[in-house]
C-alpha positions, 0 to 999 in steps of 0.5 A: 385402202379403197372400197369399190361399190356399184353400179348401185350404191347398195351393191358391193364389189370389194376392197382394193389396195391401190387406186389402180386396182380399184379402177381396174375393178370398175373397168372390168365391170363396165358394160360392153356398150359403154361409151367413152368418158367425158371430161368436163362440166355438166354444161359442157357435156350437154353442149357436146351431146347436143352437137353429137345428136345434131351431127347424127340427124343431119348425116354429119358423121357419114362423110367423115367431115368435121363441122369445121370442114363443111 
């Protein structure tokens, strides 16, 4: 048995019989503007976000080129 809470810890969604059901309950409640998940450490996430922010401010995402292609 799994218990799904959130988005705040004091909010309850309900029980789920399987892990798949629990994940489905969470996914159904994600906001439409929710971006992709990131698999990594907090340090790796910070480095990734810095890279993405840098590409957005220097126009890197507009040409379709990757950082390696420049």
